[in-house]
KEZADREN-256408 format. One record per atom (N, C-alpha, C): residue in one letter; x, y, z. Coordinates in steps of 0.001 Angstrom, whole numbers, plus 500000, padded with zeros to 6 digits. Layout:
% residues N
AXYZ ...
This chain:
% residues 187
M500835498844500000 M500000500000500000 M500899501245500000 T500564502193499150 T501369503402499061 T500755504491499932 E501596505241500526 E501125506332501370 E501162507613500546 R500067508350500615 R500005509609499882 R500297510749500840 R501121511599500419 R501440512757501231 R500833514000500614 I500205514801501443 I499622516056500970 I500740517086500890 P500836517807499765 P501893518809499640 P501772519871500741 G502883520480501087 G502931521455502167 G501998522640501959 H501826523115500717 H500981524279500475 H499503523950500619 A499124522678500632 A497727522290500746 A497344521922502180 R498328521806503075 R498036521465504468 R497726522720505263 S496759522601506168 S496467523735507037 S496955523412508432 G497627524392508989 G498147524221510335 G497742525410511183 L498327525514512347 L498014526576513280 L498283527947512665 K499406528094511978 K499750529366511349 K498676529780510336 H498206528852509549 H497160529112508555 H495892529631509228 W495441528978510268 W494178529354510918 W494302530668511676 V495469530982512207 V495677532280512857 V495568533400511820 L496149533207510652 L496046534214509587 L494614534369509093 V493865533280508960 V492460533351508537 V491643534119509577 A491840533819510863 A491100534505511928 A491433535993511953 A492708536347511772 A493109537756511768 A492484538492510577 G492451537854509430 G491827538462508247 G490341538687508448 C489651537698509010 C488207537832509276 C487953538949510288 A488773539032511329 A488612540074512339 A488808541459511720 A489760541592510803 A489993542879510147 A488802543292509300 V488210542359508565 V487049542661507724 V485858543052508587 V485578542285509635 V484443542582510513 V484670543911511236 G485869544147511726 G486168545412512402 G486009546601511483 G486445546474510244 G486268547555509270 G484812547812508962 A484027546748508863 A482599546909508571 A481876547560509743 L482253547226510954 L481603547819512120 L482016549267512318 G483198549638511870 G483685551004512050 G483219551960510986 A482623551465509900 A482173552332508808 A480706552675508993 T480334553899508626 T478927554268508675 T478263553793507402 S477002553449507486 S476312552890506325 S476038553930505250 A475882555198505603 A475526556200504611 A476714556646503767 T477883556761504355 T479002557310503609 T480159556350503458 G480213555316504279 G481335554401504245 G482559554966504941 A482433556146505557 A483556556763506244 A483743556100507607 V484982556010508018 V485275555426509314 V484988556467510385 T484293556051511440 T483958556963512523 T484928556771513675 A485269557856514297 A486181557786515436 A485420557380516683 G486106556726517599 G485486556344518863 G485273557557519742 Q484467557396520781 Q484176558475521704 Q485349558683522648 P485773559928522910 P486874560158523838 P486516559646525229 A487539559213525979 A487318558642527304 A486752559666528271 G487070560958528133 G486613561972529074 G485195562448528812 D484554562059527739 D483212562526527385 D482205561404527646 P481561561368528829 P480681560254529148 P479375560257528357 V478881561421527940 V477607561490527231 V477809562255525938 A477461561628524853 A477590562290523552 A476365563164523314 A476533564203522505 A475413565069522156 A474431564278521300 P473121564479521511 P472152563752520709 P472223564175519246 A471967563225518361 A471975563511516928 A470773564395516601 P470943565337515671 P469809566185515314 P468712565359514660 E467477565742514941 E466348565014514366 E466221565375512901 P465919564384512046 P465746564706510627 P464495565553510422 A464559566402509415 A463419567263509105 A462260566407508598 P461035566759508967 P459900565979508476 P459764566142506967 E459530565023506282 E459387565044504829 E457921564964504438 A457596565622503342 A456258565488502788 A456129564092502191 D454963563497502307 D454722562186501703 D454458562406500219 L455510562263499420 L455413562571497995 L454510561609497240 S454222560441497816 S453306559516497148 S451874560055497152 K451585561002498057 K450241561590498140 K450146562934497430 V451278563409496886 V451319564705496211 V451286564485494704 R450440565224494025 R450385565139492565 R451316566213492000 L452483565761491531 L453458566683490954 L453018567058489537 P453146568315489155 P452663568769487848 P453549568327486684 L453537567028486391 L454246566469485240 L453229565784484342 E453375565961483051 E452505565282482089 E453208564012481642 C452846562879482255 C453539561623481993 C452726560629481183 G451502560967480827 G450678560010480087 G450479558746480905 P450758557571480323 P450526556325481056 P451643555952482037 F452724556734482047 F453868556388482888 F453735557005484281 P454249556314485302 P454207556886486655 P455293557944486839 V455149558749487876 V456144559755488231 V457155559104489166 A458434559335488905 A459511558796489740 A460278559954490367 V460459559891491685 V461246560899492400 V462691560411492437 S463605561199491863 S465003560773491816 S465819561321492985 L465508562517493461 L466200563117494607 L465195563875495450 K465451563923496769 K464623564766497631 K465428565151498856 T465074566296499411 T465699566776500636 T464660567583501395 S464767567612502712 S463794568310503546 S464480569166504585 A463765570198505034 A464256571079506094 A463058571760506725 V463281572395507851 V462268573230508490 V462742574666508346 L461963575474507605 L462300576882507403 L461179577729507969 D461538578682508776 D460565579562509430 D459510578762510181 G459925577642510766 G459013576821511549 G458098575929510721 K458277575891509414 K457414575089508537 K458238574038507809 P457734572787507742 P458471571762506995 P458414572041505501 L459509571712504834 L459652571985503406 L460385570819502772 T459877570309501648 T460543569231500915 T460769569698499486 V461974569483498987 V462304569787497596 V462598568453496926 A461977568221495757 A462146566945495069 A462428567163493595 A463313566327493049 A463535566257491605 A462789565013491128 A461938565178490124 A461118564061489652 A461032564082488135 H460737562899487577 H460589562773486124 H459581561670485822 C459171561598484575 C458294560514484140 C459136559248484020 Q458666558174484607 Q459416556915484584 Q459153556209483263 A460039556419482310 A459905555826480983 A460550554448480967 D460190553658479966 D460766552323479835 D462229552365479419 M462626553402478668 M464000553496478181 M464486554933478328 G465781555099478476 G466371556425478522 G466220557088479883 T466703558319479959 T466596559112481177 T465828560379480850 P464545560420481212 P463774561629480938 P464257562791481810 P464041564033481371 P464496565186482144 P463729565318483462 D464379565965484429 D463783566179485742 D463128567550485829 G462119567615486670 G461560568872487131 G461884568956488613 V462003570170489155 V462255570342490583 V461032571015491178 F460548570422492289 F459313570882492901 F459514571109494392 L458867572150494894 L458893572494496303 L457531572127496884 V457529571326497948 V456280570920498586 V456324571401500029 G455381572282500374 G455315572829501726 G454384572014502605 A454072572569503761 A453224571885504741 A451817571645504200 D451356572501503289 D450008572331502736 D449935571223501684 G451084570726501219 G451116569631500251 G450967570053498809 A450841571365498552 A450703571849497178 A452091572066496577 P452402571407495451 P453729571571494852 P453866572876494074 V455057573453494151 V455405574637493381 V456555574229492473 A456421574463491164 A457471574099490218 A458594575133490275 L459791574675490628 L460968575543490621 L461729575424489309 L461701574235488711 L462379573970487445 L461485573053486622 P460949573537485498 P460106572662484674 P460938571583483971 D460342570429483776 D461052569340483101 D461342569691481648 G460657570665481096 G460866571094479716 G462237571706479467 E462982572034480526 E464321572593480336 E465336571519479984 G464941570243480066 G465791569146479603 G466990568832480477 L466930569114481766 L468062568866482659 L467846567612483491 T468940566936483833 T468926565810484758 T469582566285486044 V468816566347487114 V469299566880488383 V470148565820489081 T471348566219489522 T472265565283490176 T472459565587491662 E472142566807492112 E472275567178493525 E471192568169493896 L470706568062495144 L469758569021495716 L470103569224497168 A470015570457497647 A470262570734499059 A469507571995499454 I469036572014500707 I468432573211501282 I469460573770502254 R469852575002502050 R470867575618502900 R470231576240504132 S471051576519505122 S470559577080506380 S469979578481506203 D470379579205505150 D469828580543504912 D468488580484504180 G467988579275503900 G466690579121503243 G466773579006501741 S467949579150501168 S468074579005499718 S468180577518499365 I467898577215498125 I467962575842497621 I469053575810496565 R469919574808496650 R471009574671495696 R470872573351494974 G471155573360493695 G471109572138492909 G472195572118491856 R472428570945491346 R473376570758490247 R472692569838489247 A472885570123487969 A472243569323486929 A473166569210485725 R472825568274484859 R473532568104483589 R472526568307482460 G473026568852481369 G472149569119480240 G472924569164478937 Y472307569784477932 Y472834569764476575 Y472880571180476015 S473959571501475302 S474120572837474738 S473283573043473479 S472906571957472803 S472086572069471598 S471367570737471345 P470367570747470472 P469676569489470144 P470563568493469399 D471711568961468873 D472608568076468135 D473498567215469037 V473565567544470327 V474395566784471264 V473696565462471555 P474416564331471445 P473786563033471731 P473230562988473149 R472039562433473317 R471358562411474613 R472068561542475640 F472961560680475227 F473680559842476180 F474934560533476720 S475236561760476231 S476475562429476609 S476232563912476889 P475669564247478055 P475440565666478348 P476757566437478351 D476720567646477779 D477954568430477676 D477942569693478532 L476867569904479306 L476781571068480186 L476566570637481627 E477198571365482538 E476900571224483959 E476305572552484397 V475181572479485113 V474454573681485492 V474366573749487010 E474841574863487580 E474694575133489013 E473416575963489160 L472485575490489986 L471198576157490169 L471074576648491604 T470511577842491770 T470231578378493099 T468865579061493052 W468032578740494053 W466744579399494203 W466747580134495531 K466321581408495491 K466208582208496710 K464820582805496771 R464334582929498019 R463023583551498214 R463164585056498109 S462258585656497366 S462167587116497340 S460684587444497371 G460260587939498522 G458829588148498732 G458163586795498899 G457121586545498152 G456434585263498228 G456821584314497105 A457775584721496248 A458146583897495099 A459599583429495234 W459967582486494379 W461328581962494333 W461963582419493034 T463177582951493114 T463903583347491910 T465055582378491697 K465256582024490436 K466287581044490072 K467448581751489395 T468667581376489798 T469852581787489068 T470585580514488655 E471232580567487512 E471964579386487045 E473281579807486401 T474250578924486554 T475547579109485951 T475878577847485169 K476114578014483870 K476414576866483006 K477899576799482717 S478419575574482692 S479811575358482320 S479898574053481537 S480969573921480751 S481161572700479962 S481564571558480864 V481066570367480560 V481457569173481303 V482891568844480918 Q483709568528481902 Q485114568173481637 Q485166566945480755 G485941566993479712 G486114565852478819 G485055565770477733 A484114566726477704 A483074566670476676 A483514567398475447 
């Protein structure tokens, strides 16, 4: 009877299992130390600080499923691509970028402001042909956005060549929009 010997690289010993355990501990420790929203590693609490400050409460959001946004979508449903909320002057406010959910392509977005009464106000009509990539409500009450678009109808729809910085500010009872257009890098 012949004896078969397992090659050294195929045998597992104590050294092998210690390395496997250390690798698993590193992966689990990294996953526990990262926040789910950003993936950034969070620092531990200092030893001298027994009680951490409470996290700020999120601003109440309007239930956009109950709001009829002024988009003409025909048989297609409305899809909200971005939204953000804040409390301004003691009133909850939600800003949303939405478009018609088509079967193919990326339809342009409209930006809508929904207040406590639930009535939407159009800040950016979808007819401007922009795809909104960022929305934020600033502490001064202004709304900031970033979008991509096209300099002419001849630009292929799969390759936007403009980046648009959008800002809305309240003046009286209305919102005024300012925009700054620049070429997309590499376009």
